[in-house]
Chimera marker file (.cmm) of the C-alpha trace (Angstrom):
<marker_set name="trace">
<marker id="1" x="-88.475" y="127.406" z="-54.649" r="1" g="1" b="0" radius="0.5"/>
<marker id="2" x="-88.706" y="129.026" z="-51.207" r="1" g="1" b="0" radius="0.5"/>
<marker id="3" x="-86.815" y="126.119" z="-49.636" r="1" g="1" b="0" radius="0.5"/>
<marker id="4" x="-83.983" y="126.378" z="-52.159" r="1" g="1" b="0" radius="0.5"/>
<marker id="5" x="-83.690" y="130.126" z="-51.587" r="1" g="1" b="0" radius="0.5"/>
<marker id="6" x="-83.747" y="129.529" z="-47.828" r="1" g="1" b="0" radius="0.5"/>
<marker id="7" x="-80.913" y="126.995" z="-48.006" r="1" g="1" b="0" radius="0.5"/>
<marker id="8" x="-78.808" y="129.327" z="-50.177" r="1" g="1" b="0" radius="0.5"/>
<marker id="9" x="-79.523" y="132.138" z="-47.711" r="1" g="1" b="0" radius="0.5"/>
<marker id="10" x="-78.352" y="129.893" z="-44.870" r="1" g="1" b="0" radius="0.5"/>
<marker id="11" x="-75.116" y="129.221" z="-46.736" r="1" g="1" b="0" radius="0.5"/>
<marker id="12" x="-74.691" y="132.968" z="-47.223" r="1" g="1" b="0" radius="0.5"/>
<marker id="13" x="-75.178" y="133.415" z="-43.479" r="1" g="1" b="0" radius="0.5"/>
<marker id="14" x="-72.098" y="131.269" z="-42.932" r="1" g="1" b="0" radius="0.5"/>
<marker id="15" x="-70.237" y="133.362" z="-45.509" r="1" g="1" b="0" radius="0.5"/>
<marker id="16" x="-71.069" y="136.672" z="-43.841" r="1" g="1" b="0" radius="0.5"/>
<marker id="17" x="-70.382" y="135.349" z="-40.343" r="1" g="1" b="0" radius="0.5"/>
<marker id="18" x="-66.966" y="134.095" z="-41.408" r="1" g="1" b="0" radius="0.5"/>
<marker id="19" x="-66.223" y="137.314" z="-43.306" r="1" g="1" b="0" radius="0.5"/>
<marker id="20" x="-67.227" y="139.357" z="-40.266" r="1" g="1" b="0" radius="0.5"/>
<marker id="21" x="-64.678" y="137.529" z="-38.146" r="1" g="1" b="0" radius="0.5"/>
<marker id="22" x="-61.993" y="137.962" z="-40.774" r="1" g="1" b="0" radius="0.5"/>
<marker id="23" x="-62.743" y="141.667" z="-41.285" r="1" g="1" b="0" radius="0.5"/>
<marker id="24" x="-61.092" y="142.435" z="-37.933" r="1" g="1" b="0" radius="0.5"/>
<marker id="25" x="-63.663" y="145.058" z="-36.966" r="1" g="1" b="0" radius="0.5"/>
<marker id="26" x="-64.171" y="146.143" z="-40.591" r="1" g="1" b="0" radius="0.5"/>
<marker id="27" x="-60.508" y="147.160" z="-40.861" r="1" g="1" b="0" radius="0.5"/>
<marker id="28" x="-59.828" y="144.788" z="-43.782" r="1" g="1" b="0" radius="0.5"/>
<marker id="29" x="-61.498" y="145.759" z="-47.059" r="1" g="1" b="0" radius="0.5"/>
<marker id="30" x="-61.959" y="142.367" z="-48.768" r="1" g="1" b="0" radius="0.5"/>
<marker id="31" x="-63.696" y="140.570" z="-45.901" r="1" g="1" b="0" radius="0.5"/>
<marker id="32" x="-65.719" y="143.724" z="-45.124" r="1" g="1" b="0" radius="0.5"/>
<marker id="33" x="-67.067" y="143.861" z="-48.688" r="1" g="1" b="0" radius="0.5"/>
<marker id="34" x="-67.757" y="140.117" z="-48.635" r="1" g="1" b="0" radius="0.5"/>
<marker id="35" x="-69.634" y="140.592" z="-45.363" r="1" g="1" b="0" radius="0.5"/>
<marker id="36" x="-71.781" y="143.399" z="-46.781" r="1" g="1" b="0" radius="0.5"/>
<marker id="37" x="-72.720" y="141.594" z="-49.977" r="1" g="1" b="0" radius="0.5"/>
<marker id="38" x="-73.349" y="138.249" z="-48.267" r="1" g="1" b="0" radius="0.5"/>
<marker id="39" x="-75.484" y="139.694" z="-45.464" r="1" g="1" b="0" radius="0.5"/>
<marker id="40" x="-77.581" y="141.676" z="-47.935" r="1" g="1" b="0" radius="0.5"/>
<marker id="41" x="-78.202" y="138.661" z="-50.170" r="1" g="1" b="0" radius="0.5"/>
<marker id="42" x="-78.785" y="136.401" z="-47.162" r="1" g="1" b="0" radius="0.5"/>
<marker id="43" x="-81.412" y="138.723" z="-45.688" r="1" g="1" b="0" radius="0.5"/>
<marker id="44" x="-83.146" y="139.233" z="-49.031" r="1" g="1" b="0" radius="0.5"/>
<marker id="45" x="-83.322" y="135.464" z="-49.494" r="1" g="1" b="0" radius="0.5"/>
<marker id="46" x="-84.617" y="134.935" z="-45.965" r="1" g="1" b="0" radius="0.5"/>
<marker id="47" x="-87.293" y="137.587" z="-46.507" r="1" g="1" b="0" radius="0.5"/>
<marker id="48" x="-88.299" y="135.954" z="-49.791" r="1" g="1" b="0" radius="0.5"/>
<marker id="49" x="-88.581" y="132.517" z="-48.168" r="1" g="1" b="0" radius="0.5"/>
<marker id="50" x="-90.692" y="133.945" z="-45.340" r="1" g="1" b="0" radius="0.5"/>
<marker id="51" x="-93.293" y="135.014" z="-47.886" r="1" g="1" b="0" radius="0.5"/>
<marker id="52" x="-94.409" y="131.386" z="-48.210" r="1" g="1" b="0" radius="0.5"/>
<marker id="53" x="-92.834" y="129.568" z="-45.249" r="1" g="1" b="0" radius="0.5"/>
<marker id="54" x="-93.614" y="130.102" z="-41.555" r="1" g="1" b="0" radius="0.5"/>
<marker id="55" x="-91.389" y="132.669" z="-39.864" r="1" g="1" b="0" radius="0.5"/>
<marker id="56" x="-90.263" y="130.338" z="-37.066" r="1" g="1" b="0" radius="0.5"/>
<marker id="57" x="-89.378" y="127.499" z="-39.411" r="1" g="1" b="0" radius="0.5"/>
<marker id="58" x="-87.608" y="129.812" z="-41.851" r="1" g="1" b="0" radius="0.5"/>
<marker id="59" x="-85.529" y="131.457" z="-39.167" r="1" g="1" b="0" radius="0.5"/>
<marker id="60" x="-84.613" y="128.178" z="-37.462" r="1" g="1" b="0" radius="0.5"/>
<marker id="61" x="-83.516" y="126.586" z="-40.743" r="1" g="1" b="0" radius="0.5"/>
<marker id="62" x="-81.569" y="129.712" z="-41.787" r="1" g="1" b="0" radius="0.5"/>
<marker id="63" x="-79.745" y="129.960" z="-38.460" r="1" g="1" b="0" radius="0.5"/>
<marker id="64" x="-79.157" y="126.209" z="-38.270" r="1" g="1" b="0" radius="0.5"/>
<marker id="65" x="-77.567" y="126.008" z="-41.701" r="1" g="1" b="0" radius="0.5"/>
<marker id="66" x="-75.495" y="129.112" z="-41.055" r="1" g="1" b="0" radius="0.5"/>
<marker id="67" x="-74.307" y="127.952" z="-37.646" r="1" g="1" b="0" radius="0.5"/>
<marker id="68" x="-73.362" y="124.445" z="-38.755" r="1" g="1" b="0" radius="0.5"/>
<marker id="69" x="-71.490" y="125.640" z="-41.831" r="1" g="1" b="0" radius="0.5"/>
<marker id="70" x="-69.713" y="128.408" z="-39.915" r="1" g="1" b="0" radius="0.5"/>
<marker id="71" x="-68.446" y="125.972" z="-37.276" r="1" g="1" b="0" radius="0.5"/>
<marker id="72" x="-67.610" y="123.287" z="-39.853" r="1" g="1" b="0" radius="0.5"/>
<marker id="73" x="-65.584" y="125.783" z="-41.897" r="1" g="1" b="0" radius="0.5"/>
<marker id="74" x="-63.767" y="127.004" z="-38.794" r="1" g="1" b="0" radius="0.5"/>
<marker id="75" x="-62.923" y="123.419" z="-37.839" r="1" g="1" b="0" radius="0.5"/>
<marker id="76" x="-61.788" y="122.612" z="-41.395" r="1" g="1" b="0" radius="0.5"/>
<marker id="77" x="-59.457" y="125.616" z="-41.483" r="1" g="1" b="0" radius="0.5"/>
<marker id="78" x="-58.085" y="124.981" z="-38.002" r="1" g="1" b="0" radius="0.5"/>
<marker id="79" x="-59.620" y="128.113" z="-36.482" r="1" g="1" b="0" radius="0.5"/>
<marker id="80" x="-61.658" y="125.963" z="-34.124" r="1" g="1" b="0" radius="0.5"/>
<marker id="81" x="-60.813" y="122.685" z="-32.451" r="1" g="1" b="0" radius="0.5"/>
<marker id="82" x="-62.541" y="119.479" z="-33.479" r="1" g="1" b="0" radius="0.5"/>
<marker id="83" x="-64.078" y="117.121" z="-30.966" r="1" g="1" b="0" radius="0.5"/>
<marker id="84" x="-66.463" y="114.201" z="-31.131" r="1" g="1" b="0" radius="0.5"/>
<marker id="85" x="-69.016" y="116.051" z="-29.004" r="1" g="1" b="0" radius="0.5"/>
<marker id="86" x="-68.963" y="119.094" z="-31.304" r="1" g="1" b="0" radius="0.5"/>
<marker id="87" x="-69.642" y="116.844" z="-34.262" r="1" g="1" b="0" radius="0.5"/>
<marker id="88" x="-72.484" y="115.093" z="-32.422" r="1" g="1" b="0" radius="0.5"/>
<marker id="89" x="-74.120" y="118.426" z="-31.635" r="1" g="1" b="0" radius="0.5"/>
<marker id="90" x="-73.658" y="119.721" z="-35.181" r="1" g="1" b="0" radius="0.5"/>
<marker id="91" x="-75.314" y="116.550" z="-36.475" r="1" g="1" b="0" radius="0.5"/>
<marker id="92" x="-78.155" y="117.190" z="-34.009" r="1" g="1" b="0" radius="0.5"/>
<marker id="93" x="-78.656" y="120.676" z="-35.475" r="1" g="1" b="0" radius="0.5"/>
<marker id="94" x="-78.699" y="119.244" z="-38.999" r="1" g="1" b="0" radius="0.5"/>
<marker id="95" x="-81.232" y="116.657" z="-37.839" r="1" g="1" b="0" radius="0.5"/>
<marker id="96" x="-83.419" y="119.422" z="-36.436" r="1" g="1" b="0" radius="0.5"/>
<marker id="97" x="-83.268" y="121.370" z="-39.690" r="1" g="1" b="0" radius="0.5"/>
<marker id="98" x="-84.158" y="118.278" z="-41.726" r="1" g="1" b="0" radius="0.5"/>
<marker id="99" x="-86.953" y="117.513" z="-39.266" r="1" g="1" b="0" radius="0.5"/>
<marker id="100" x="-88.415" y="120.987" z="-39.716" r="1" g="1" b="0" radius="0.5"/>
<marker id="101" x="-88.449" y="120.461" z="-43.474" r="1" g="1" b="0" radius="0.5"/>
<marker id="102" x="-90.093" y="117.046" z="-43.134" r="1" g="1" b="0" radius="0.5"/>
<marker id="103" x="-92.900" y="118.232" z="-40.890" r="1" g="1" b="0" radius="0.5"/>
<marker id="104" x="-93.591" y="121.324" z="-42.959" r="1" g="1" b="0" radius="0.5"/>
<link id1="1" id2="2" r="1" g="1" b="0" radius="0.2"/>
<link id1="2" id2="3" r="1" g="1" b="0" radius="0.2"/>
<link id1="3" id2="4" r="1" g="1" b="0" radius="0.2"/>
<link id1="4" id2="5" r="1" g="1" b="0" radius="0.2"/>
<link id1="5" id2="6" r="1" g="1" b="0" radius="0.2"/>
<link id1="6" id2="7" r="1" g="1" b="0" radius="0.2"/>
<link id1="7" id2="8" r="1" g="1" b="0" radius="0.2"/>
<link id1="8" id2="9" r="1" g="1" b="0" radius="0.2"/>
<link id1="9" id2="10" r="1" g="1" b="0" radius="0.2"/>
<link id1="10" id2="11" r="1" g="1" b="0" radius="0.2"/>
<link id1="11" id2="12" r="1" g="1" b="0" radius="0.2"/>
<link id1="12" id2="13" r="1" g="1" b="0" radius="0.2"/>
<link id1="13" id2="14" r="1" g="1" b="0" radius="0.2"/>
<link id1="14" id2="15" r="1" g="1" b="0" radius="0.2"/>
<link id1="15" id2="16" r="1" g="1" b="0" radius="0.2"/>
<link id1="16" id2="17" r="1" g="1" b="0" radius="0.2"/>
<link id1="17" id2="18" r="1" g="1" b="0" radius="0.2"/>
<link id1="18" id2="19" r="1" g="1" b="0" radius="0.2"/>
<link id1="19" id2="20" r="1" g="1" b="0" radius="0.2"/>
<link id1="20" id2="21" r="1" g="1" b="0" radius="0.2"/>
<link id1="21" id2="22" r="1" g="1" b="0" radius="0.2"/>
<link id1="22" id2="23" r="1" g="1" b="0" radius="0.2"/>
<link id1="23" id2="24" r="1" g="1" b="0" radius="0.2"/>
<link id1="24" id2="25" r="1" g="1" b="0" radius="0.2"/>
<link id1="25" id2="26" r="1" g="1" b="0" radius="0.2"/>
<link id1="26" id2="27" r="1" g="1" b="0" radius="0.2"/>
<link id1="27" id2="28" r="1" g="1" b="0" radius="0.2"/>
<link id1="28" id2="29" r="1" g="1" b="0" radius="0.2"/>
<link id1="29" id2="30" r="1" g="1" b="0" radius="0.2"/>
<link id1="30" id2="31" r="1" g="1" b="0" radius="0.2"/>
<link id1="31" id2="32" r="1" g="1" b="0" radius="0.2"/>
<link id1="32" id2="33" r="1" g="1" b="0" radius="0.2"/>
<link id1="33" id2="34" r="1" g="1" b="0" radius="0.2"/>
<link id1="34" id2="35" r="1" g="1" b="0" radius="0.2"/>
<link id1="35" id2="36" r="1" g="1" b="0" radius="0.2"/>
<link id1="36" id2="37" r="1" g="1" b="0" radius="0.2"/>
<link id1="37" id2="38" r="1" g="1" b="0" radius="0.2"/>
<link id1="38" id2="39" r="1" g="1" b="0" radius="0.2"/>
<link id1="39" id2="40" r="1" g="1" b="0" radius="0.2"/>
<link id1="40" id2="41" r="1" g="1" b="0" radius="0.2"/>
<link id1="41" id2="42" r="1" g="1" b="0" radius="0.2"/>
<link id1="42" id2="43" r="1" g="1" b="0" radius="0.2"/>
<link id1="43" id2="44" r="1" g="1" b="0" radius="0.2"/>
<link id1="44" id2="45" r="1" g="1" b="0" radius="0.2"/>
<link id1="45" id2="46" r="1" g="1" b="0" radius="0.2"/>
<link id1="46" id2="47" r="1" g="1" b="0" radius="0.2"/>
<link id1="47" id2="48" r="1" g="1" b="0" radius="0.2"/>
<link id1="48" id2="49" r="1" g="1" b="0" radius="0.2"/>
<link id1="49" id2="50" r="1" g="1" b="0" radius="0.2"/>
<link id1="50" id2="51" r="1" g="1" b="0" radius="0.2"/>
<link id1="51" id2="52" r="1" g="1" b="0" radius="0.2"/>
<link id1="52" id2="53" r="1" g="1" b="0" radius="0.2"/>
<link id1="53" id2="54" r="1" g="1" b="0" radius="0.2"/>
<link id1="54" id2="55" r="1" g="1" b="0" radius="0.2"/>
<link id1="55" id2="56" r="1" g="1" b="0" radius="0.2"/>
<link id1="56" id2="57" r="1" g="1" b="0" radius="0.2"/>
<link id1="57" id2="58" r="1" g="1" b="0" radius="0.2"/>
<link id1="58" id2="59" r="1" g="1" b="0" radius="0.2"/>
<link id1="59" id2="60" r="1" g="1" b="0" radius="0.2"/>
<link id1="60" id2="61" r="1" g="1" b="0" radius="0.2"/>
<link id1="61" id2="62" r="1" g="1" b="0" radius="0.2"/>
<link id1="62" id2="63" r="1" g="1" b="0" radius="0.2"/>
<link id1="63" id2="64" r="1" g="1" b="0" radius="0.2"/>
<link id1="64" id2="65" r="1" g="1" b="0" radius="0.2"/>
<link id1="65" id2="66" r="1" g="1" b="0" radius="0.2"/>
<link id1="66" id2="67" r="1" g="1" b="0" radius="0.2"/>
<link id1="67" id2="68" r="1" g="1" b="0" radius="0.2"/>
<link id1="68" id2="69" r="1" g="1" b="0" radius="0.2"/>
<link id1="69" id2="70" r="1" g="1" b="0" radius="0.2"/>
<link id1="70" id2="71" r="1" g="1" b="0" radius="0.2"/>
<link id1="71" id2="72" r="1" g="1" b="0" radius="0.2"/>
<link id1="72" id2="73" r="1" g="1" b="0" radius="0.2"/>
<link id1="73" id2="74" r="1" g="1" b="0" radius="0.2"/>
<link id1="74" id2="75" r="1" g="1" b="0" radius="0.2"/>
<link id1="75" id2="76" r="1" g="1" b="0" radius="0.2"/>
<link id1="76" id2="77" r="1" g="1" b="0" radius="0.2"/>
<link id1="77" id2="78" r="1" g="1" b="0" radius="0.2"/>
<link id1="78" id2="79" r="1" g="1" b="0" radius="0.2"/>
<link id1="79" id2="80" r="1" g="1" b="0" radius="0.2"/>
<link id1="80" id2="81" r="1" g="1" b="0" radius="0.2"/>
<link id1="81" id2="82" r="1" g="1" b="0" radius="0.2"/>
<link id1="82" id2="83" r="1" g="1" b="0" radius="0.2"/>
<link id1="83" id2="84" r="1" g="1" b="0" radius="0.2"/>
<link id1="84" id2="85" r="1" g="1" b="0" radius="0.2"/>
<link id1="85" id2="86" r="1" g="1" b="0" radius="0.2"/>
<link id1="86" id2="87" r="1" g="1" b="0" radius="0.2"/>
<link id1="87" id2="88" r="1" g="1" b="0" radius="0.2"/>
<link id1="88" id2="89" r="1" g="1" b="0" radius="0.2"/>
<link id1="89" id2="90" r="1" g="1" b="0" radius="0.2"/>
<link id1="90" id2="91" r="1" g="1" b="0" radius="0.2"/>
<link id1="91" id2="92" r="1" g="1" b="0" radius="0.2"/>
<link id1="92" id2="93" r="1" g="1" b="0" radius="0.2"/>
<link id1="93" id2="94" r="1" g="1" b="0" radius="0.2"/>
<link id1="94" id2="95" r="1" g="1" b="0" radius="0.2"/>
<link id1="95" id2="96" r="1" g="1" b="0" radius="0.2"/>
<link id1="96" id2="97" r="1" g="1" b="0" radius="0.2"/>
<link id1="97" id2="98" r="1" g="1" b="0" radius="0.2"/>
<link id1="98" id2="99" r="1" g="1" b="0" radius="0.2"/>
<link id1="99" id2="100" r="1" g="1" b="0" radius="0.2"/>
<link id1="100" id2="101" r="1" g="1" b="0" radius="0.2"/>
<link id1="101" id2="102" r="1" g="1" b="0" radius="0.2"/>
<link id1="102" id2="103" r="1" g="1" b="0" radius="0.2"/>
<link id1="103" id2="104" r="1" g="1" b="0" radius="0.2"/>
</marker_set>
């Protein structure tokens, strides 16, 4: 259960990071509210997962999922350029996250 909560929390990290960028310094209400709700739920989920998973592993998986999804979303929406090297490095992060799960 902790792993599922951790993955969902990682997805929520991507949500709050994207919402933070779209809030334009918290001057836009919708993205600002999305940011607040997503960061709260993401942190609660991370804290829950850390009750039974090692702190280092939990944090690395949470950040890895959030970072990959944030960049992938930005590339999909055209906010960030796409390159073969970016995709290679994103795949490397995913591989690291999967590796941490496998050796746990």
